[in-house]
N, C-alpha and C positions, 0 to 999 in steps of 0.2 A: 229972184232973190228970196230966199226963205228966211224969215225972221222967227226966231224962237226965243221966248222969254225964259230965262233961267233964274229961278229964285235964289237969293243968296243963302249960303249955308252958314247960319249963325250958331249952330250947335244946339238949338232949342229942342229938337227932337231927341238927340242923344242925352242932353241934360235932363230931360224928363225921365228917360229910362234909368239913368244913373241915380237920380234922386229917388225914384220909386224903389230901386234895389236897396239903397241905403236905408230907407224907411222900413222896408220889409225885414232887413237884417236886424235893425233895432227893435222892431216889434217882436220878432222871433226870440231875440236875446232876452227881452223883458219878460216874455212868457216862460221861457225855459230856465231863467236864472235861479228861481227858488228851488228847482229840482236838482240843481248842480251844486248846492252848498253842502258842506260836510257838517253834519249835526253831531255835536259832542255832548255827551251826557255827563254832567258833573256828579260824581258819586256823593251820596249824603255823608255828612260828617258823623263821626262816632258820637255817642252821647256825652263823652267827656271832652269834646272839642268845640271850639267856636271860631268862626272866621273873623279875621281882623276887621273886616268891614262892619261887623255887628257891635263893635266896642264903643263905649261912650268916649267923650273927649278927654276925660281924666285918665282913663285907661290908655288911650292912644298916646297921650303925652308921656306916660310912664313907660310904655313899650318903646317909644322913640328913644328915650334916654337909655333904656336897658340894651337896646340894639347897639348903640354907640359904646356903652360900657362893656358890652360883650367883646367887641373888637379890642379894646384896651386890655381887658383881662386876658384874652388869648395872647396878645403881644407880650404882656408881662410874664406870662407862663412860659412862652417860647424863649424869651430872653433869659429867664432863670435856668432853663434847660441848657441853653447854649453856654452860659457862664460856668455853672457848677454841676451840670449834668444831673440835676435832681428834678423830681416831679413836684415842683412847688407852685401852688396856686396862691395868688395874693390874698391876704386876709383883710379884714375891714379897716384896720389901722393904715395899711398901705394904700388902700383905695381912698380913704379920707385924706391922707397926706397929699395925694395927687389931685385933690379937688375934683374927683370924678363923680358926676351926677349919675344916679340919684342917691349916692352913698354919703353925701355931705349934708350937714344940717344947716340949710340956708332958707331963704324965703320960699323958694320953689318946693323944698322939702316940707315946709309948714303947710303950704297950699295943697300939696298932693296927699296929705293925710298923716304926716309925721311917722313914716315907716321906721320901725326898729329893725335894723339890718343885722344879719348874722351870717357868718361863713359856716355852712353846715359841714361840708365834707368835700374834698377835692374841688371840683368846679361848680359846686352848688351854693347858691346864695339865696337867702330868704329874707323878705321884708314884710313884717307884720304891721298893718295899719293900726295906729293908736287913736285915731280920730274917727268920728262917724262919717264925715264927708271926705271926699278925695278918692284917689285910686284904690282899688281893692288890694288886699295882701297879695304878694307875688313871690314866685320862685323862679330864679334864673339858673338854667343849666348850660354851662359853657363848654361842655365836653366835646361837642362837635363844632365844625366850622360855622354852622348856622345856629343862631341862638334858639334855645328851647325855653319858652316862657309859659308859665302856668299862673292863672289867676284864681283867687278865692271868690268866685262869683256867687256861691251858694252859702246860705246861713249854716249849713251842716259841715262846712269845710273845717278841718282841724289842722293846726300847724304841723309841718313836717319835722320829724325828729329822727336823726340819723347818728349812729355812733361813729366814732373816728375810723374804725376799721371795717365798718359795714359796707357792703356793696350796694350802691343805689340802683333801684329798678324803677322805671316809670310807673309800674303798677302800684307802687307805694303812694304816688300822688293821686292816682285814680281812686284807690281805695279810701284815701283821706278826703275825697270830694273836690279836688282841684280840677280846673278846666284849662285845657291846653289851647294855646292860640295857634291857629293855622294861618300862615301868611299867604300862601298860594294855594287856593282851593281848587285843585284839579287832580286828576289821577296820577300825574307824573311827579308832582311836588308835594304830595300830602305828607304830613308829619309822620315820623317813624313810630311813635308810641301807639299801640293798639290794645 
């Protein structure tokens, strides 16, 4: 009678091979991962632009209110076009009656710099700061679906003056020393004014 001892197959040998292969794959992936990433270069902003991430808290609060106001202004404009088929943009009295910030004179208005608001022309609104502290003077252009907001960050900035029948060009703001806010700083979403 022949006796032969057969060791039990508990999968230890195969398990070591599978574990070794998994570790090898992970090591290879770790080494090659940096070479597989897409590197995007963000183009620099123009000299008249600033990224929203670089603004102070006072300016950020003003921009937040202006973005909400922009939506309301566009809705009011669209409603007026639907009702009487005219190209009517709301004036300062209409915006104040609706208690639309930042156009109302409340505690927030005092804290932000007591801006004196005026409806320049069409979809252009300008707020000139009358206090030394608070958010900078600002221009809101609501002509497009996205708000176009400009700040007077420089001491050399002059208020924008536009006649009723004049055509507005962003170059007027650039020439007057205004700084445009860029909300999404990448090549696809950069602001239109250059």
